[in-house]
N, C-alpha and C positions, 0 to 999 in steps of 0.2 A: 383837779388832778391833772398832771402833765406827764408826758413821757420824757425820760432822760436816757442818754446813752453814756456808757462808761468809756474812759480813755485811760491809757497807762503811759507814764513817762519814765524812761530809764535814767539811771544815774548820769549817763552821758548826755541826756537831754532829748533823746529820740522819743517821739510821740507816736503812739499807736491807738487807733480807734478800734474798740472791741465790738466788732460788728453784731454779735449775737447777745450782747450784754445790755439789755434794755429793761428799764423799770418804770412803773407808773407810781408816782408819788406826788405829794403836795410840794409847793415851793419851799416849804420849811426844811426839806432835805438839804438845801444849799447851805444851811447853817454849819454843817460839818465840813464843808468845802469852802475855805476862806479865801483862797488865793486865785484871783481871776487872771486869765491869760487870753489874749487875742490869738486865734488860730489862723493859719494860712494853709491853703490846699486841703482843707477838710470841709465837709458839708456844714458843720456847725461853726459859727463865727467866734464863739467864746467857750472856754472850758474853765471849770472851777476845780482847783486842786486842794487836796488835804494838806500837803506840805508845799512850802514856797519854793524849795530847791530840791534837787536830787530825785531819786525814784519816788513816784507817788501815783496814787489812783486819783482820777478826776471824773467829773460828771458834767455833761452839757445838755441843755434843753434840746431835745431831738428835733431836727429839721427833716420832715418827711421827704423821701425822694419823689421826684415828679414823674 
């Protein structure tokens, strides 16, 4: 089991990390999130989106704060 944090992307492409939206799940959760994107200026380096473009919910393996 791993921890994942949720992200939201607006129609305009703005990305928000949903600070309090954390889940514990197996890696199989990523099967619903097909579109991978490299992140900049966020703790997690990669997010996986449900939709390739436009507004979408995403999930990223949680990088614990130091």
